[in-house]
PyMOL Python script that loads the backbone (N, CA, C, O; Angstrom):
from pymol import cmd

cmd.read_pdbstr("""\
ATOM      1  N   UNK A   1     -20.491   9.796  16.934  1.00  0.00           N
ATOM      2  CA  UNK A   1     -19.359   9.191  16.314  1.00  0.00           C
ATOM      3  C   UNK A   1     -18.558   9.994  17.133  1.00  0.00           C
ATOM      4  O   UNK A   1     -19.084  10.859  17.834  1.00  0.00           O
ATOM      5  N   UNK A   2     -16.916   9.749  17.128  1.00  0.00           N
ATOM      6  CA  UNK A   2     -15.970  10.296  17.499  1.00  0.00           C
ATOM      7  C   UNK A   2     -15.804  10.888  16.953  1.00  0.00           C
ATOM      8  O   UNK A   2     -16.654  11.038  16.075  1.00  0.00           O
ATOM      9  N   UNK A   3     -14.362  11.956  16.915  1.00  0.00           N
ATOM     10  CA  UNK A   3     -13.642  12.855  15.608  1.00  0.00           C
ATOM     11  C   UNK A   3     -12.846  11.864  15.121  1.00  0.00           C
ATOM     12  O   UNK A   3     -12.843  11.806  13.891  1.00  0.00           O
ATOM     13  N   UNK A   4     -11.933  10.787  15.886  1.00  0.00           N
ATOM     14  CA  UNK A   4     -11.030   9.865  14.983  1.00  0.00           C
ATOM     15  C   UNK A   4     -11.537   8.931  14.150  1.00  0.00           C
ATOM     16  O   UNK A   4     -10.878   8.203  13.408  1.00  0.00           O
ATOM     17  N   UNK A   5     -12.965   8.960  14.300  1.00  0.00           N
ATOM     18  CA  UNK A   5     -13.742   7.878  14.015  1.00  0.00           C
ATOM     19  C   UNK A   5     -14.137   7.967  12.360  1.00  0.00           C
ATOM     20  O   UNK A   5     -14.545   7.075  11.616  1.00  0.00           O
ATOM     21  N   UNK A   6     -13.774   9.804  12.005  1.00  0.00           N
ATOM     22  CA  UNK A   6     -14.035   9.945  11.074  1.00  0.00           C
ATOM     23  C   UNK A   6     -12.796  10.522  10.054  1.00  0.00           C
ATOM     24  O   UNK A   6     -12.974  10.811   8.871  1.00  0.00           O
ATOM     25  N   UNK A   7     -11.782  10.602  10.622  1.00  0.00           N
ATOM     26  CA  UNK A   7     -10.392  10.983   9.555  1.00  0.00           C
ATOM     27  C   UNK A   7      -9.973   9.788   9.030  1.00  0.00           C
ATOM     28  O   UNK A   7     -10.071   8.646   9.477  1.00  0.00           O
ATOM     29  N   UNK A   8      -9.359  10.332   7.733  1.00  0.00           N
ATOM     30  CA  UNK A   8      -9.033   8.881   7.446  1.00  0.00           C
ATOM     31  C   UNK A   8      -7.936   7.960   8.114  1.00  0.00           C
ATOM     32  O   UNK A   8      -7.182   8.079   9.080  1.00  0.00           O
ATOM     33  N   UNK A   9      -8.182   7.002   7.177  1.00  0.00           N
ATOM     34  CA  UNK A   9      -6.883   6.122   7.913  1.00  0.00           C
ATOM     35  C   UNK A   9      -5.902   5.584   7.142  1.00  0.00           C
ATOM     36  O   UNK A   9      -6.002   5.306   5.947  1.00  0.00           O
ATOM     37  N   UNK A  10      -5.082   5.462   7.745  1.00  0.00           N
ATOM     38  CA  UNK A  10      -3.443   5.177   6.686  1.00  0.00           C
ATOM     39  C   UNK A  10      -3.391   3.474   6.269  1.00  0.00           C
ATOM     40  O   UNK A  10      -3.535   2.429   6.904  1.00  0.00           O
ATOM     41  N   UNK A  11      -3.208   3.701   5.361  1.00  0.00           N
ATOM     42  CA  UNK A  11      -2.777   2.487   4.631  1.00  0.00           C
ATOM     43  C   UNK A  11      -1.607   2.304   3.918  1.00  0.00           C
ATOM     44  O   UNK A  11      -1.215   3.412   3.550  1.00  0.00           O
ATOM     45  N   UNK A  12      -0.519   1.008   3.379  1.00  0.00           N
ATOM     46  CA  UNK A  12       0.170   1.078   2.913  1.00  0.00           C
ATOM     47  C   UNK A  12       1.605   1.259   3.854  1.00  0.00           C
ATOM     48  O   UNK A  12       1.468   0.876   5.016  1.00  0.00           O
ATOM     49  N   UNK A  13       2.927   1.783   3.497  1.00  0.00           N
ATOM     50  CA  UNK A  13       3.894   2.183   4.159  1.00  0.00           C
ATOM     51  C   UNK A  13       3.569   3.218   5.279  1.00  0.00           C
ATOM     52  O   UNK A  13       4.243   3.254   6.309  1.00  0.00           O
ATOM     53  N   UNK A  14       2.277   4.255   5.001  1.00  0.00           N
ATOM     54  CA  UNK A  14       2.431   4.776   6.293  1.00  0.00           C
ATOM     55  C   UNK A  14       1.362   3.789   7.447  1.00  0.00           C
ATOM     56  O   UNK A  14       0.973   3.908   8.609  1.00  0.00           O
ATOM     57  N   UNK A  15       1.253   3.130   6.700  1.00  0.00           N
ATOM     58  CA  UNK A  15       0.596   2.072   8.440  1.00  0.00           C
ATOM     59  C   UNK A  15       1.099   1.452   9.033  1.00  0.00           C
ATOM     60  O   UNK A  15       1.084   1.406  10.263  1.00  0.00           O
ATOM     61  N   UNK A  16       1.734   0.751   8.218  1.00  0.00           N
ATOM     62  CA  UNK A  16       3.459   0.009   8.664  1.00  0.00           C
ATOM     63  C   UNK A  16       4.384   0.780   9.704  1.00  0.00           C
ATOM     64  O   UNK A  16       4.697   0.391  10.829  1.00  0.00           O
ATOM     65  N   UNK A  17       4.785   2.076   9.008  1.00  0.00           N
ATOM     66  CA  UNK A  17       5.316   3.033  10.172  1.00  0.00           C
ATOM     67  C   UNK A  17       4.748   3.434  10.955  1.00  0.00           C
ATOM     68  O   UNK A  17       5.414   3.647  11.969  1.00  0.00           O
ATOM     69  N   UNK A  18       3.642   3.699  11.018  1.00  0.00           N
ATOM     70  CA  UNK A  18       2.939   4.179  12.653  1.00  0.00           C
ATOM     71  C   UNK A  18       2.879   3.076  13.279  1.00  0.00           C
ATOM     72  O   UNK A  18       3.428   3.043  14.380  1.00  0.00           O
ATOM     73  N   UNK A  19       2.043   1.574  12.656  1.00  0.00           N
ATOM     74  CA  UNK A  19       2.033   0.326  13.731  1.00  0.00           C
ATOM     75  C   UNK A  19       2.736   0.414  14.394  1.00  0.00           C
ATOM     76  O   UNK A  19       2.569   0.617  15.596  1.00  0.00           O
ATOM     77  N   UNK A  20       4.272   0.225  13.528  1.00  0.00           N
ATOM     78  CA  UNK A  20       5.105  -0.566  14.357  1.00  0.00           C
ATOM     79  C   UNK A  20       5.953   0.623  14.968  1.00  0.00           C
ATOM     80  O   UNK A  20       6.837   0.446  15.806  1.00  0.00           O
ATOM     81  N   UNK A  21       5.605   1.786  14.485  1.00  0.00           N
ATOM     82  CA  UNK A  21       6.598   3.196  15.334  1.00  0.00           C
ATOM     83  C   UNK A  21       8.157   2.936  14.671  1.00  0.00           C
ATOM     84  O   UNK A  21       9.126   3.034  15.423  1.00  0.00           O
ATOM     85  N   UNK A  22       8.335   2.622  13.324  1.00  0.00           N
ATOM     86  CA  UNK A  22       9.052   2.644  12.740  1.00  0.00           C
ATOM     87  C   UNK A  22      10.021   4.190  12.839  1.00  0.00           C
ATOM     88  O   UNK A  22       9.438   5.262  12.999  1.00  0.00           O
ATOM     89  N   UNK A  23      11.505   4.108  12.722  1.00  0.00           N
ATOM     90  CA  UNK A  23      12.381   5.359  12.066  1.00  0.00           C
ATOM     91  C   UNK A  23      12.499   5.105  10.588  1.00  0.00           C
ATOM     92  O   UNK A  23      13.111   4.100  10.227  1.00  0.00           O
ATOM     93  N   UNK A  24      12.013   5.859   9.762  1.00  0.00           N
ATOM     94  CA  UNK A  24      12.149   5.715   8.699  1.00  0.00           C
ATOM     95  C   UNK A  24      12.707   6.974   8.073  1.00  0.00           C
ATOM     96  O   UNK A  24      12.959   7.912   8.829  1.00  0.00           O
ATOM     97  N   UNK A  25      12.925   7.095   6.804  1.00  0.00           N
ATOM     98  CA  UNK A  25      12.855   8.301   5.740  1.00  0.00           C
ATOM     99  C   UNK A  25      11.393   8.821   5.265  1.00  0.00           C
ATOM    100  O   UNK A  25      10.497   8.081   4.859  1.00  0.00           O
ATOM    101  N   UNK A  26      11.332   9.995   5.369  1.00  0.00           N
ATOM    102  CA  UNK A  26      10.152  10.230   5.113  1.00  0.00           C
ATOM    103  C   UNK A  26       9.874  10.235   3.955  1.00  0.00           C
ATOM    104  O   UNK A  26      10.720  10.232   3.061  1.00  0.00           O
ATOM    105  N   UNK A  27       8.193  10.248   3.713  1.00  0.00           N
ATOM    106  CA  UNK A  27       7.466   9.088   2.678  1.00  0.00           C
ATOM    107  C   UNK A  27       7.635  10.062   1.790  1.00  0.00           C
ATOM    108  O   UNK A  27       7.645  11.188   2.288  1.00  0.00           O
ATOM    109  N   UNK A  28       7.817   9.978   0.248  1.00  0.00           N
ATOM    110  CA  UNK A  28       7.633  10.949  -0.590  1.00  0.00           C
ATOM    111  C   UNK A  28       6.110  10.668  -1.076  1.00  0.00           C
ATOM    112  O   UNK A  28       5.560  11.595  -1.669  1.00  0.00           O
ATOM    113  N   UNK A  29       5.439   9.556  -0.890  1.00  0.00           N
ATOM    114  CA  UNK A  29       4.054   9.112  -1.147  1.00  0.00           C
ATOM    115  C   UNK A  29       3.264   8.771   0.024  1.00  0.00           C
ATOM    116  O   UNK A  29       4.127   8.488   0.855  1.00  0.00           O
ATOM    117  N   UNK A  30       2.150   8.633   0.570  1.00  0.00           N
ATOM    118  CA  UNK A  30       1.672   8.784   1.453  1.00  0.00           C
ATOM    119  C   UNK A  30      -0.097   8.103   1.378  1.00  0.00           C
ATOM    120  O   UNK A  30      -1.099   8.769   1.120  1.00  0.00           O
ATOM    121  N   UNK A  31      -0.067   7.299   1.545  1.00  0.00           N
ATOM    122  CA  UNK A  31      -1.682   6.434   1.321  1.00  0.00           C
ATOM    123  C   UNK A  31      -2.766   6.565   2.236  1.00  0.00           C
ATOM    124  O   UNK A  31      -2.466   6.094   3.333  1.00  0.00           O
ATOM    125  N   UNK A  32      -4.375   7.221   2.161  1.00  0.00           N
ATOM    126  CA  UNK A  32      -5.221   7.469   2.665  1.00  0.00           C
ATOM    127  C   UNK A  32      -5.972   6.704   2.353  1.00  0.00           C
ATOM    128  O   UNK A  32      -5.891   6.128   1.268  1.00  0.00           O
ATOM    129  N   UNK A  33      -7.088   6.444   3.379  1.00  0.00           N
ATOM    130  CA  UNK A  33      -8.440   5.875   3.094  1.00  0.00           C
ATOM    131  C   UNK A  33      -9.351   6.361   3.446  1.00  0.00           C
ATOM    132  O   UNK A  33      -9.289   6.538   4.662  1.00  0.00           O
ATOM    133  N   UNK A  34     -10.522   6.813   2.883  1.00  0.00           N
ATOM    134  CA  UNK A  34     -11.650   7.583   3.301  1.00  0.00           C
ATOM    135  C   UNK A  34     -12.234   6.254   3.888  1.00  0.00           C
ATOM    136  O   UNK A  34     -12.024   5.050   3.742  1.00  0.00           O
ATOM    137  N   UNK A  35     -13.310   7.280   4.836  1.00  0.00           N
ATOM    138  CA  UNK A  35     -14.314   6.367   5.684  1.00  0.00           C
ATOM    139  C   UNK A  35     -15.268   6.480   4.924  1.00  0.00           C
ATOM    140  O   UNK A  35     -16.114   5.613   5.141  1.00  0.00           O
ATOM    141  N   UNK A  36     -15.625   7.453   3.780  1.00  0.00           N
ATOM    142  CA  UNK A  36     -16.664   7.467   2.845  1.00  0.00           C
ATOM    143  C   UNK A  36     -16.317   6.591   1.717  1.00  0.00           C
ATOM    144  O   UNK A  36     -15.211   6.713   1.191  1.00  0.00           O
ATOM    145  N   UNK A  37     -17.119   5.764   1.319  1.00  0.00           N
ATOM    146  CA  UNK A  37     -17.542   5.147  -0.333  1.00  0.00           C
ATOM    147  C   UNK A  37     -17.425   5.933  -1.726  1.00  0.00           C
ATOM    148  O   UNK A  37     -17.097   5.624  -2.871  1.00  0.00           O
ATOM    149  N   UNK A  38     -17.955   7.380  -0.917  1.00  0.00           N
ATOM    150  CA  UNK A  38     -18.178   7.732  -2.197  1.00  0.00           C
ATOM    151  C   UNK A  38     -17.052   8.819  -2.744  1.00  0.00           C
ATOM    152  O   UNK A  38     -16.160   9.128  -1.954  1.00  0.00           O
ATOM    153  N   UNK A  39     -17.057   9.346  -3.924  1.00  0.00           N
ATOM    154  CA  UNK A  39     -16.195  10.331  -4.625  1.00  0.00           C
ATOM    155  C   UNK A  39     -14.900   9.566  -4.954  1.00  0.00           C
ATOM    156  O   UNK A  39     -14.600   8.481  -4.457  1.00  0.00           O
ATOM    157  N   UNK A  40     -13.895  10.504  -6.176  1.00  0.00           N
ATOM    158  CA  UNK A  40     -12.768  10.044  -6.395  1.00  0.00           C
ATOM    159  C   UNK A  40     -11.869  10.064  -5.715  1.00  0.00           C
ATOM    160  O   UNK A  40     -11.720  10.900  -4.824  1.00  0.00           O
ATOM    161  N   UNK A  41     -10.918   8.979  -6.029  1.00  0.00           N
ATOM    162  CA  UNK A  41      -9.355   9.228  -5.655  1.00  0.00           C
ATOM    163  C   UNK A  41      -8.846  10.258  -5.557  1.00  0.00           C
ATOM    164  O   UNK A  41      -8.336  10.513  -6.648  1.00  0.00           O
ATOM    165  N   UNK A  42      -8.551  11.605  -4.358  1.00  0.00           N
ATOM    166  CA  UNK A  42      -8.278  12.736  -4.265  1.00  0.00           C
ATOM    167  C   UNK A  42      -6.161  12.720  -4.508  1.00  0.00           C
ATOM    168  O   UNK A  42      -5.536  11.915  -3.818  1.00  0.00           O
ATOM    169  N   UNK A  43      -5.791  13.161  -4.974  1.00  0.00           N
ATOM    170  CA  UNK A  43      -4.231  13.146  -4.947  1.00  0.00           C
ATOM    171  C   UNK A  43      -4.162  14.709  -4.472  1.00  0.00           C
ATOM    172  O   UNK A  43      -5.079  15.446  -4.834  1.00  0.00           O
ATOM    173  N   UNK A  44      -3.077  15.250  -3.652  1.00  0.00           N
ATOM    174  CA  UNK A  44      -2.567  16.467  -3.656  1.00  0.00           C
ATOM    175  C   UNK A  44      -1.454  16.599  -2.768  1.00  0.00           C
ATOM    176  O   UNK A  44      -1.131  15.931  -1.785  1.00  0.00           O
ATOM    177  N   UNK A  45      -0.838  17.774  -3.413  1.00  0.00           N
ATOM    178  CA  UNK A  45       0.452  17.993  -2.757  1.00  0.00           C
ATOM    179  C   UNK A  45       0.730  18.376  -1.216  1.00  0.00           C
ATOM    180  O   UNK A  45      -0.216  19.150  -1.070  1.00  0.00           O
ATOM    181  N   UNK A  46       1.138  18.368  -0.432  1.00  0.00           N
ATOM    182  CA  UNK A  46       1.632  18.445   0.933  1.00  0.00           C
ATOM    183  C   UNK A  46       2.569  18.517   1.537  1.00  0.00           C
ATOM    184  O   UNK A  46       2.795  17.485   2.169  1.00  0.00           O
ATOM    185  N   UNK A  47       3.666  19.715   1.730  1.00  0.00           N
ATOM    186  CA  UNK A  47       4.759  19.657   2.365  1.00  0.00           C
ATOM    187  C   UNK A  47       5.778  18.805   1.320  1.00  0.00           C
ATOM    188  O   UNK A  47       6.590  17.974   1.728  1.00  0.00           O
ATOM    189  N   UNK A  48       5.603  19.137  -0.016  1.00  0.00           N
ATOM    190  CA  UNK A  48       6.984  18.432  -0.647  1.00  0.00           C
ATOM    191  C   UNK A  48       6.456  17.108  -1.216  1.00  0.00           C
ATOM    192  O   UNK A  48       7.072  16.579  -2.140  1.00  0.00           O
ATOM    193  N   UNK A  49       5.163  16.453  -0.628  1.00  0.00           N
ATOM    194  CA  UNK A  49       4.934  14.690  -0.721  1.00  0.00           C
ATOM    195  C   UNK A  49       3.662  14.496  -1.203  1.00  0.00           C
ATOM    196  O   UNK A  49       2.835  15.207  -0.634  1.00  0.00           O
ATOM    197  N   UNK A  50       3.189  13.716  -2.128  1.00  0.00           N
ATOM    198  CA  UNK A  50       2.098  13.476  -2.646  1.00  0.00           C
ATOM    199  C   UNK A  50       1.172  12.432  -1.327  1.00  0.00           C
ATOM    200  O   UNK A  50       1.327  11.319  -0.824  1.00  0.00           O
ATOM    201  N   UNK A  51       0.341  13.402  -1.214  1.00  0.00           N
ATOM    202  CA  UNK A  51      -0.792  12.347  -0.625  1.00  0.00           C
ATOM    203  C   UNK A  51      -2.135  11.919  -1.190  1.00  0.00           C
ATOM    204  O   UNK A  51      -2.998  12.627  -1.709  1.00  0.00           O
ATOM    205  N   UNK A  52      -2.128  10.706  -0.995  1.00  0.00           N
ATOM    206  CA  UNK A  52      -3.463  10.247  -1.959  1.00  0.00           C
ATOM    207  C   UNK A  52      -4.111   9.789  -0.784  1.00  0.00           C
ATOM    208  O   UNK A  52      -3.662   9.229   0.217  1.00  0.00           O
ATOM    209  N   UNK A  53      -5.906  10.336  -1.286  1.00  0.00           N
ATOM    210  CA  UNK A  53      -6.953   9.495  -0.393  1.00  0.00           C
ATOM    211  C   UNK A  53      -7.998   9.064  -1.489  1.00  0.00           C
ATOM    212  O   UNK A  53      -8.608   9.686  -2.359  1.00  0.00           O
ATOM    213  N   UNK A  54      -7.944   7.349  -0.977  1.00  0.00           N
ATOM    214  CA  UNK A  54      -8.424   6.521  -1.707  1.00  0.00           C
ATOM    215  C   UNK A  54     -10.253   6.348  -1.352  1.00  0.00           C
ATOM    216  O   UNK A  54     -10.626   7.000  -0.377  1.00  0.00           O
ATOM    217  N   UNK A  55     -11.017   5.767  -1.871  1.00  0.00           N
ATOM    218  CA  UNK A  55     -12.342   5.522  -1.282  1.00  0.00           C
ATOM    219  C   UNK A  55     -11.631   4.672  -0.327  1.00  0.00           C
ATOM    220  O   UNK A  55     -10.413   4.584  -0.173  1.00  0.00           O
ATOM    221  N   UNK A  56     -12.704   3.972   0.382  1.00  0.00           N
ATOM    222  CA  UNK A  56     -13.169   3.056   1.510  1.00  0.00           C
ATOM    223  C   UNK A  56     -13.038   1.848   0.941  1.00  0.00           C
ATOM    224  O   UNK A  56     -12.601   0.962   1.675  1.00  0.00           O
ATOM    225  N   UNK A  57     -13.334   1.535  -0.320  1.00  0.00           N
ATOM    226  CA  UNK A  57     -12.913  -0.001  -1.095  1.00  0.00           C
ATOM    227  C   UNK A  57     -11.752  -0.512  -1.375  1.00  0.00           C
ATOM    228  O   UNK A  57     -11.235  -1.606  -1.601  1.00  0.00           O
ATOM    229  N   UNK A  58     -11.426   0.853  -1.278  1.00  0.00           N
ATOM    230  CA  UNK A  58      -9.677   0.133  -1.071  1.00  0.00           C
ATOM    231  C   UNK A  58      -8.702  -0.323   0.004  1.00  0.00           C
ATOM    232  O   UNK A  58      -7.530  -0.614  -0.238  1.00  0.00           O
ATOM    233  N   UNK A  59      -9.417  -0.376   1.532  1.00  0.00           N
ATOM    234  CA  UNK A  59      -9.102  -0.571   2.765  1.00  0.00           C
ATOM    235  C   UNK A  59      -8.382  -1.944   2.153  1.00  0.00           C
ATOM    236  O   UNK A  59      -9.059  -2.747   1.512  1.00  0.00           O
ATOM    237  N   UNK A  60      -6.882  -2.168   2.409  1.00  0.00           N
ATOM    238  CA  UNK A  60      -6.123  -3.189   1.763  1.00  0.00           C
ATOM    239  C   UNK A  60      -6.497  -4.815   2.697  1.00  0.00           C
ATOM    240  O   UNK A  60      -6.430  -5.925   2.170  1.00  0.00           O
ATOM    241  N   UNK A  61      -6.881  -4.551   4.157  1.00  0.00           N
ATOM    242  CA  UNK A  61      -7.022  -5.513   5.183  1.00  0.00           C
ATOM    243  C   UNK A  61      -6.848  -5.064   6.091  1.00  0.00           C
ATOM    244  O   UNK A  61      -6.983  -3.846   6.211  1.00  0.00           O
ATOM    245  N   UNK A  62      -6.359  -6.100   7.440  1.00  0.00           N
ATOM    246  CA  UNK A  62      -5.328  -5.308   8.404  1.00  0.00           C
ATOM    247  C   UNK A  62      -4.305  -6.169   9.180  1.00  0.00           C
ATOM    248  O   UNK A  62      -4.054  -6.108  10.384  1.00  0.00           O
ATOM    249  N   UNK A  63      -3.659  -7.146   8.060  1.00  0.00           N
ATOM    250  CA  UNK A  63      -2.338  -8.115   8.459  1.00  0.00           C
ATOM    251  C   UNK A  63      -1.561  -6.938   7.563  1.00  0.00           C
ATOM    252  O   UNK A  63      -1.873  -6.145   6.675  1.00  0.00           O
ATOM    253  N   UNK A  64      -0.530  -7.243   8.215  1.00  0.00           N
ATOM    254  CA  UNK A  64       0.951  -6.838   7.979  1.00  0.00           C
ATOM    255  C   UNK A  64       1.054  -6.575   6.334  1.00  0.00           C
ATOM    256  O   UNK A  64       1.209  -5.522   5.717  1.00  0.00           O
ATOM    257  N   UNK A  65       0.888  -8.117   5.811  1.00  0.00           N
ATOM    258  CA  UNK A  65       0.750  -8.581   4.371  1.00  0.00           C
ATOM    259  C   UNK A  65      -0.091  -7.304   3.917  1.00  0.00           C
ATOM    260  O   UNK A  65       0.507  -6.362   3.397  1.00  0.00           O
ATOM    261  N   UNK A  66      -1.331  -7.266   4.088  1.00  0.00           N
ATOM    262  CA  UNK A  66      -2.002  -6.815   3.066  1.00  0.00           C
ATOM    263  C   UNK A  66      -1.521  -5.485   2.964  1.00  0.00           C
ATOM    264  O   UNK A  66      -1.932  -4.936   1.942  1.00  0.00           O
ATOM    265  N   UNK A  67      -0.781  -4.773   3.684  1.00  0.00           N
ATOM    266  CA  UNK A  67      -0.766  -3.277   3.641  1.00  0.00           C
ATOM    267  C   UNK A  67       0.814  -3.327   3.171  1.00  0.00           C
ATOM    268  O   UNK A  67       1.450  -2.354   2.764  1.00  0.00           O
ATOM    269  N   UNK A  68       1.110  -4.130   3.256  1.00  0.00           N
ATOM    270  CA  UNK A  68       2.781  -4.297   2.625  1.00  0.00           C
ATOM    271  C   UNK A  68       2.465  -4.827   0.936  1.00  0.00           C
ATOM    272  O   UNK A  68       3.475  -5.117   0.295  1.00  0.00           O
ATOM    273  N   UNK A  69       1.206  -4.945   0.270  1.00  0.00           N
ATOM    274  CA  UNK A  69       0.991  -5.546  -1.025  1.00  0.00           C
ATOM    275  C   UNK A  69       0.397  -4.016  -1.567  1.00  0.00           C
ATOM    276  O   UNK A  69       0.538  -3.528  -2.689  1.00  0.00           O
ATOM    277  N   UNK A  70      -0.420  -3.352  -0.197  1.00  0.00           N
ATOM    278  CA  UNK A  70      -1.139  -2.290  -1.146  1.00  0.00           C
ATOM    279  C   UNK A  70       0.210  -1.237  -1.188  1.00  0.00           C
ATOM    280  O   UNK A  70       0.529  -0.598  -2.191  1.00  0.00           O
ATOM    281  N   UNK A  71       0.856  -1.200  -0.016  1.00  0.00           N
ATOM    282  CA  UNK A  71       2.019  -0.448  -0.383  1.00  0.00           C
ATOM    283  C   UNK A  71       2.691  -0.256  -1.509  1.00  0.00           C
ATOM    284  O   UNK A  71       2.796   0.858  -2.020  1.00  0.00           O
ATOM    285  N   UNK A  72       3.376  -1.670  -2.158  1.00  0.00           N
ATOM    286  CA  UNK A  72       3.725  -2.118  -2.985  1.00  0.00           C
ATOM    287  C   UNK A  72       2.846  -1.822  -4.559  1.00  0.00           C
ATOM    288  O   UNK A  72       3.494  -1.580  -5.578  1.00  0.00           O
ATOM    289  N   UNK A  73       1.723  -1.866  -4.565  1.00  0.00           N
ATOM    290  CA  UNK A  73       0.600  -1.599  -6.064  1.00  0.00           C
ATOM    291  C   UNK A  73       0.608  -0.069  -6.304  1.00  0.00           C
ATOM    292  O   UNK A  73       0.621   0.526  -7.381  1.00  0.00           O
ATOM    293  N   UNK A  74       0.594   0.607  -4.577  1.00  0.00           N
ATOM    294  CA  UNK A  74      -0.024   2.158  -4.812  1.00  0.00           C
ATOM    295  C   UNK A  74       1.072   3.181  -4.525  1.00  0.00           C
ATOM    296  O   UNK A  74       1.358   4.170  -5.202  1.00  0.00           O
ATOM    297  N   UNK A  75       1.728   2.676  -3.188  1.00  0.00           N
ATOM    298  CA  UNK A  75       2.753   3.888  -2.961  1.00  0.00           C
ATOM    299  C   UNK A  75       4.410   3.598  -3.678  1.00  0.00           C
ATOM    300  O   UNK A  75       5.276   4.472  -3.703  1.00  0.00           O
ATOM    301  N   UNK A  76       4.513   2.813  -3.984  1.00  0.00           N
ATOM    302  CA  UNK A  76       5.883   2.534  -4.861  1.00  0.00           C
ATOM    303  C   UNK A  76       7.084   2.117  -4.587  1.00  0.00           C
ATOM    304  O   UNK A  76       7.215   1.172  -3.809  1.00  0.00           O
ATOM    305  N   UNK A  77       7.602   2.403  -4.856  1.00  0.00           N
ATOM    306  CA  UNK A  77       9.022   1.871  -4.288  1.00  0.00           C
ATOM    307  C   UNK A  77       9.934   3.055  -4.290  1.00  0.00           C
ATOM    308  O   UNK A  77       9.449   3.967  -4.959  1.00  0.00           O
ATOM    309  N   UNK A  78      11.021   3.325  -3.796  1.00  0.00           N
ATOM    310  CA  UNK A  78      11.953   4.350  -3.646  1.00  0.00           C
ATOM    311  C   UNK A  78      13.279   4.052  -2.903  1.00  0.00           C
ATOM    312  O   UNK A  78      13.330   4.393  -1.721  1.00  0.00           O
ATOM    313  N   UNK A  79      14.341   3.465  -3.452  1.00  0.00           N
ATOM    314  CA  UNK A  79      15.165   2.743  -3.428  1.00  0.00           C
ATOM    315  C   UNK A  79      16.396   3.759  -3.011  1.00  0.00           C
ATOM    316  O   UNK A  79      17.571   3.392  -3.033  1.00  0.00           O
ATOM    317  N   UNK A  80      16.084   4.740  -2.726  1.00  0.00           N
ATOM    318  CA  UNK A  80      17.053   5.861  -2.253  1.00  0.00           C
ATOM    319  C   UNK A  80      17.533   5.500  -0.996  1.00  0.00           C
ATOM    320  O   UNK A  80      18.325   6.232  -0.404  1.00  0.00           O
TER     321      UNK A  80
END
""", "prot")
cmd.dss("prot")
cmd.show_as("cartoon", "prot")
cmd.util.cbc("prot")
cmd.orient("prot")
């Protein structure tokens, strides 16, 4: 298994920003999906932003709409 296969996958806004190489304001909340189905959701503060790691069951799917829906549910909305 490659090292990249073990990393957490981006989800929600973080996925969309990376997938489309968007220039955006820094995210105040970044969601990651663990490759493991074990454990609880982990929330940590990293460089002034909340980074939340969800179990693999939270993977929204592979479409833009799946990640947009996930972002609205879990990442919230920053109107600034």
